[in-house]
Short mmCIF file of the C-alpha atoms (twelve columns), coordinates in Angstrom:
data_MODEL
# 
_entry.id   MODEL 
# 
loop_
_atom_site.group_PDB 
_atom_site.id 
_atom_site.type_symbol 
_atom_site.label_atom_id 
_atom_site.label_alt_id 
_atom_site.label_comp_id 
_atom_site.label_asym_id 
_atom_site.label_seq_id 
_atom_site.Cartn_x 
_atom_site.Cartn_y 
_atom_site.Cartn_z 
_atom_site.pdbx_PDB_model_num 
ATOM 1   C CA . MET A 1   -3.503  9.293   -0.926  1 
ATOM 2   C CA . ASP A 2   -1.056  6.430   -1.394  1 
ATOM 3   C CA . ARG A 3   1.726   6.692   1.138   1 
ATOM 4   C CA . LEU A 4   3.489   3.518   0.107   1 
ATOM 5   C CA . PRO A 5   5.200   2.941   -3.230  1 
ATOM 6   C CA . GLY A 6   4.113   0.010   -5.377  1 
ATOM 7   C CA . LYS A 7   7.215   -2.069  -4.612  1 
ATOM 8   C CA . VAL A 8   6.522   -1.932  -0.884  1 
ATOM 9   C CA . LYS A 9   2.862   -2.822  -1.420  1 
ATOM 10  C CA . ARG A 10  3.795   -5.823  -3.568  1 
ATOM 11  C CA . ALA A 11  6.285   -7.049  -0.975  1 
ATOM 12  C CA . LEU A 12  3.735   -6.721  1.831   1 
ATOM 13  C CA . ARG A 13  1.048   -8.414  -0.269  1 
ATOM 14  C CA . ALA A 14  3.342   -11.376 -0.932  1 
ATOM 15  C CA . LYS A 15  4.404   -11.640 2.699   1 
ATOM 16  C CA . TYR A 16  0.965   -11.427 4.286   1 
ATOM 17  C CA . TYR A 17  -1.195  -13.072 1.628   1 
ATOM 18  C CA . ASP A 18  -2.017  -16.201 3.617   1 
ATOM 19  C CA . ILE A 19  -2.717  -14.764 7.086   1 
ATOM 20  C CA . GLN A 20  -6.130  -15.371 8.626   1 
ATOM 21  C CA . PRO A 21  -8.706  -12.565 9.016   1 
ATOM 22  C CA . LYS A 22  -8.662  -11.085 12.518  1 
ATOM 23  C CA . ALA A 23  -11.465 -8.547  12.117  1 
ATOM 24  C CA . TRP A 24  -14.843 -8.487  10.391  1 
ATOM 25  C CA . ILE A 25  -17.112 -5.800  9.014   1 
ATOM 26  C CA . GLY A 26  -20.685 -6.943  9.505   1 
ATOM 27  C CA . LYS A 27  -24.213 -5.675  8.969   1 
ATOM 28  C CA . LYS A 28  -23.670 -2.811  11.418  1 
ATOM 29  C CA . GLY A 29  -21.096 -1.450  8.982   1 
ATOM 30  C CA . PHE A 30  -18.457 0.879   10.354  1 
ATOM 31  C CA . ASP A 31  -19.584 0.777   13.966  1 
ATOM 32  C CA . GLU A 32  -17.214 1.766   16.746  1 
ATOM 33  C CA . GLY A 33  -16.502 -1.830  17.796  1 
ATOM 34  C CA . ALA A 34  -15.326 -2.974  14.363  1 
ATOM 35  C CA . ILE A 35  -13.107 0.071   13.818  1 
ATOM 36  C CA . ASN A 36  -11.635 -0.260  17.327  1 
ATOM 37  C CA . GLU A 37  -10.835 -3.926  16.708  1 
ATOM 38  C CA . VAL A 38  -9.115  -3.154  13.412  1 
ATOM 39  C CA . SER A 39  -7.167  -0.326  15.045  1 
ATOM 40  C CA . THR A 40  -6.129  -2.578  17.962  1 
ATOM 41  C CA . GLN A 41  -4.874  -5.286  15.589  1 
ATOM 42  C CA . LEU A 42  -2.950  -2.682  13.588  1 
ATOM 43  C CA . LYS A 43  -1.283  -1.393  16.755  1 
ATOM 44  C CA . LYS A 44  -0.381  -4.928  17.767  1 
ATOM 45  C CA . ASP A 45  0.878   -6.387  14.469  1 
ATOM 46  C CA . GLY A 46  1.035   -3.523  11.971  1 
ATOM 47  C CA . VAL A 47  -0.897  -5.644  9.466   1 
ATOM 48  C CA . VAL A 48  -4.428  -7.009  9.634   1 
ATOM 49  C CA . LYS A 49  -6.650  -8.923  7.249   1 
ATOM 50  C CA . VAL A 50  -10.298 -7.898  7.427   1 
ATOM 51  C CA . GLU A 51  -13.238 -9.857  6.093   1 
ATOM 52  C CA . ILE A 52  -16.374 -8.181  4.770   1 
ATOM 53  C CA . ARG A 53  -19.542 -10.051 5.629   1 
ATOM 54  C CA . LYS A 54  -22.484 -10.186 3.256   1 
ATOM 55  C CA . GLY A 55  -24.584 -8.055  5.612   1 
ATOM 56  C CA . ALA A 56  -22.119 -5.178  5.299   1 
ATOM 57  C CA . LEU A 57  -22.478 -5.130  1.529   1 
ATOM 58  C CA . ILE A 58  -26.263 -5.058  1.812   1 
ATOM 59  C CA . SER A 59  -26.546 -2.512  4.625   1 
ATOM 60  C CA . THR A 60  -23.938 -0.019  3.390   1 
ATOM 61  C CA . GLU A 61  -24.664 -0.441  -0.343  1 
ATOM 62  C CA . MET A 62  -20.960 0.123   -1.048  1 
ATOM 63  C CA . LYS A 63  -18.512 -1.882  -3.133  1 
ATOM 64  C CA . ARG A 64  -15.768 -3.889  -1.447  1 
ATOM 65  C CA . GLU A 65  -13.029 -1.496  -2.541  1 
ATOM 66  C CA . GLU A 66  -14.988 1.463   -1.161  1 
ATOM 67  C CA . ILE A 67  -15.463 -0.301  2.188   1 
ATOM 68  C CA . ALA A 68  -11.729 -1.079  2.349   1 
ATOM 69  C CA . GLN A 69  -10.828 2.547   1.598   1 
ATOM 70  C CA . LYS A 70  -13.285 3.824   4.217   1 
ATOM 71  C CA . VAL A 71  -11.890 1.507   6.920   1 
ATOM 72  C CA . ALA A 72  -8.336  2.524   5.967   1 
ATOM 73  C CA . GLU A 73  -9.302  6.181   6.233   1 
ATOM 74  C CA . LEU A 74  -10.917 5.707   9.651   1 
ATOM 75  C CA . THR A 75  -7.917  3.778   11.025  1 
ATOM 76  C CA . ASP A 76  -5.163  5.877   9.363   1 
ATOM 77  C CA . SER A 77  -3.816  2.877   7.477   1 
ATOM 78  C CA . GLU A 78  -3.044  1.883   3.901   1 
ATOM 79  C CA . VAL A 79  -4.944  -0.702  1.813   1 
ATOM 80  C CA . ILE A 80  -2.456  -3.252  0.539   1 
ATOM 81  C CA . ASP A 81  -4.758  -5.663  -1.268  1 
ATOM 82  C CA . VAL A 82  -8.465  -6.288  -1.874  1 
ATOM 83  C CA . ARG A 83  -9.332  -9.800  -2.997  1 
ATOM 84  C CA . GLY A 84  -12.876 -11.002 -2.938  1 
ATOM 85  C CA . LYS A 85  -14.407 -10.344 0.454   1 
ATOM 86  C CA . ARG A 86  -11.075 -9.829  2.251   1 
ATOM 87  C CA . PHE A 87  -8.628  -6.977  2.328   1 
ATOM 88  C CA . ILE A 88  -5.276  -6.315  3.988   1 
ATOM 89  C CA . LEU A 89  -4.477  -3.108  5.864   1 
ATOM 90  C CA . PHE A 90  -1.037  -1.878  6.878   1 
ATOM 91  C CA . ARG A 91  -0.021  0.775   9.391   1 
ATOM 92  C CA . PRO A 92  3.581   0.962   10.589  1 
ATOM 93  C CA . ARG A 93  3.917   0.639   14.348  1 
ATOM 94  C CA . GLU A 94  6.618   3.312   14.458  1 
ATOM 95  C CA . GLY A 95  4.452   5.823   12.576  1 
ATOM 96  C CA . TRP A 96  4.170   7.175   9.056   1 
ATOM 97  C CA . GLU A 97  6.919   9.780   9.484   1 
ATOM 98  C CA . LYS A 98  9.620   7.259   8.586   1 
ATOM 99  C CA . TYR A 99  7.892   6.309   5.322   1 
ATOM 100 C CA . LEU A 100 6.974   9.869   4.391   1 
ATOM 101 C CA . ARG A 101 10.562  10.996  5.029   1 
ATOM 102 C CA . ARG A 102 11.848  8.290   2.668   1 
ATOM 103 C CA . LEU A 103 9.425   9.390   -0.033  1 
ATOM 104 C CA . LYS A 104 10.534  13.019  0.349   1 
ATOM 105 C CA . LEU A 105 14.197  11.992  0.119   1 
ATOM 106 C CA . LYS A 106 13.466  10.015  -3.049  1 
ATOM 107 C CA . GLU A 107 11.700  13.018  -4.575  1 
ATOM 108 C CA . ILE A 108 14.629  15.297  -3.695  1 
ATOM 109 C CA . SER A 109 17.170  12.891  -5.188  1 
ATOM 110 C CA . LYS A 110 15.010  12.551  -8.308  1 
ATOM 111 C CA . GLU A 111 14.956  16.358  -8.674  1 
ATOM 112 C CA . ARG A 112 18.748  16.468  -8.295  1 
ATOM 113 C CA . ARG A 113 19.173  13.802  -10.956 1 
ATOM 114 C CA . GLU A 114 16.996  15.805  -13.323 1 
ATOM 115 C CA . GLU A 115 19.089  18.937  -12.708 1 
ATOM 116 C CA . LYS A 116 22.287  17.360  -14.079 1 
ATOM 117 C CA . PRO A 117 23.018  18.601  -17.590 1 
ATOM 118 C CA . VAL A 118 22.782  15.922  -20.225 1 
ATOM 119 C CA . ASP A 119 25.067  17.810  -22.656 1 
ATOM 120 C CA . LYS A 120 28.078  17.291  -20.385 1 
ATOM 121 C CA . VAL A 121 27.621  13.531  -20.582 1 
ATOM 122 C CA . ARG A 122 27.366  13.703  -24.362 1 
ATOM 123 C CA . LEU A 123 30.572  15.744  -24.520 1 
ATOM 124 C CA . ASP A 124 32.363  13.146  -22.416 1 
ATOM 125 C CA . ILE A 125 31.254  10.374  -24.783 1 
ATOM 126 C CA . ALA A 126 32.313  12.420  -27.792 1 
ATOM 127 C CA . GLN A 127 35.737  13.061  -26.252 1 
ATOM 128 C CA . PHE A 128 36.099  9.352   -25.454 1 
ATOM 129 C CA . ARG A 129 35.362  8.434   -29.070 1 
ATOM 130 C CA . LYS A 130 37.971  10.894  -30.316 1 
ATOM 131 C CA . LYS A 131 40.590  9.463   -27.973 1 
ATOM 132 C CA . PHE A 132 39.630  5.924   -28.904 1 
ATOM 133 C CA . LYS A 133 40.000  6.656   -32.632 1 
ATOM 134 C CA . LYS A 134 43.407  8.284   -32.066 1 
ATOM 135 C CA . GLY A 135 44.601  5.228   -30.197 1 
ATOM 136 C CA . ARG A 136 43.548  2.874   -33.004 1 
ATOM 137 C CA . GLU A 137 45.218  4.859   -35.779 1 
# 
């Protein structure tokens, strides 16, 4: 489930593109130590770049995107970008409630916008045209 909209992901990707990897997934795969390190870095900074070692690809027999999704699932974070053997994870330090609340508010406002009758706007334009023609004559 994507919790972040595309605009936010693009902004985070641009901001944190050139940070150095602070955690590694090795031949042991998703062992407790690697997941704990990723989780610790996420608590500290909110963003972490993780590097996938060649041994992880061989031992887990998973693709890079699948490994990134699995790590994100285990650490309750969101995958921002997967490029080559590195991927960026994001988890807000203040919690997901803030982001989920914003998404719900956007959905509610979108529903309200859809509820507005379009015919009323067309009537207003038609009335404006009539008034405009009367003024020109």
